[in-house]
C-alpha positions in Angstrom: 113.3 48.2 90.8 116.8 48.4 92.4 117.4 51.2 94.9 121.0 52.1 95.4 121.6 53.9 98.8 125.3 54.7 98.0 127.6 54.7 101.0 124.8 54.4 103.5 124.3 50.8 102.4 127.9 49.8 103.2 128.5 52.0 106.3 126.7 49.6 108.6 129.1 46.8 107.6 132.2 48.8 108.5 133.7 48.6 112.0 134.4 51.9 113.7 138.2 51.1 113.7 138.0 50.8 109.9 136.2 54.1 109.5 138.8 55.8 111.8 141.7 54.2 109.8 140.2 55.4 106.5 139.8 58.9 107.8 143.4 59.0 109.0 144.6 57.6 105.7 142.7 60.4 103.8 144.1 63.0 106.2 147.7 61.7 105.6 147.2 61.8 101.8 146.4 65.6 101.9 149.4 66.5 104.1 152.3 68.2 102.5 155.9 67.6 103.3 158.7 70.1 103.8 161.3 69.7 101.1 164.9 69.1 102.0 167.1 72.0 100.8 170.6 71.5 99.4 173.6 73.6 100.0 173.4 75.4 96.7 169.8 76.5 97.3 170.7 77.6 100.9 173.6 79.8 99.7 171.4 81.3 97.0 168.8 82.3 99.6 171.5 83.7 101.8 172.8 85.8 98.9 169.3 87.1 98.1 168.7 88.1 101.7 172.1 89.9 101.9 171.4 91.8 98.7 167.9 92.8 99.7 169.2 94.1 103.1 171.9 96.1 101.4 169.6 97.7 98.9 166.4 97.7 101.1 164.4 95.5 98.7 161.2 93.7 99.4 161.4 89.9 99.5 158.8 87.1 99.0 159.3 84.4 101.6 157.9 80.9 101.2 157.8 79.0 104.5 156.5 75.7 105.7 154.3 75.7 108.8 151.5 73.4 110.1 151.7 71.0 107.1 151.3 73.8 104.5 153.2 76.4 102.6 152.7 80.1 103.3 153.9 83.3 101.6 155.0 86.5 103.3 156.1 89.7 101.6 158.3 92.2 103.4 161.7 93.5 104.2 164.3 91.9 106.5 164.7 94.1 109.5 167.1 91.9 111.6 168.7 88.5 111.4 169.0 86.8 114.8 171.7 84.2 114.5 171.3 83.1 118.2 167.6 82.3 117.9 168.0 81.3 114.2 165.2 83.5 113.0 164.5 86.5 110.7 162.5 89.5 111.8 160.5 90.9 108.9 158.6 94.1 108.4 155.8 94.4 105.9 154.4 97.6 104.2 152.0 98.1 107.2 155.0 98.3 109.5 154.0 95.0 111.2 156.7 92.8 112.5 156.8 89.1 111.7 159.2 86.5 113.1 160.2 83.7 110.7 162.2 80.7 111.9 165.0 79.8 109.6 164.2 76.1 109.9 160.8 76.8 108.3 162.1 78.8 105.4 161.8 77.1 102.0 162.4 79.8 99.4 163.3 83.5 99.1 162.8 85.7 96.0 163.0 89.4 95.3 159.5 90.8 95.1 158.8 92.9 92.1 155.5 94.7 92.6 153.2 95.1 89.5 
């Protein structure tokens, strides 16, 4: 009778350096990359933010931080051009600071 012990059988043959390299490779495969934004997309986001500020509309922001995409829904309270960041306020009146370099997409939020 043949007994297969799965990965345990082969683990003893692998050097610690190989195991470390395989773990790093697996980690690198799951990382996401921030997309490069073109001028047209940037101007569309700028228009959306300007329109929302003028009409006090809620926006849905997609931003990239710590190798992952995140969503935030709120109103633009202030645009700080010196620090290159947006100050946002959600419906709980909590303030959130979003760096413009992390911003990926902006859309008007239509609640259900």
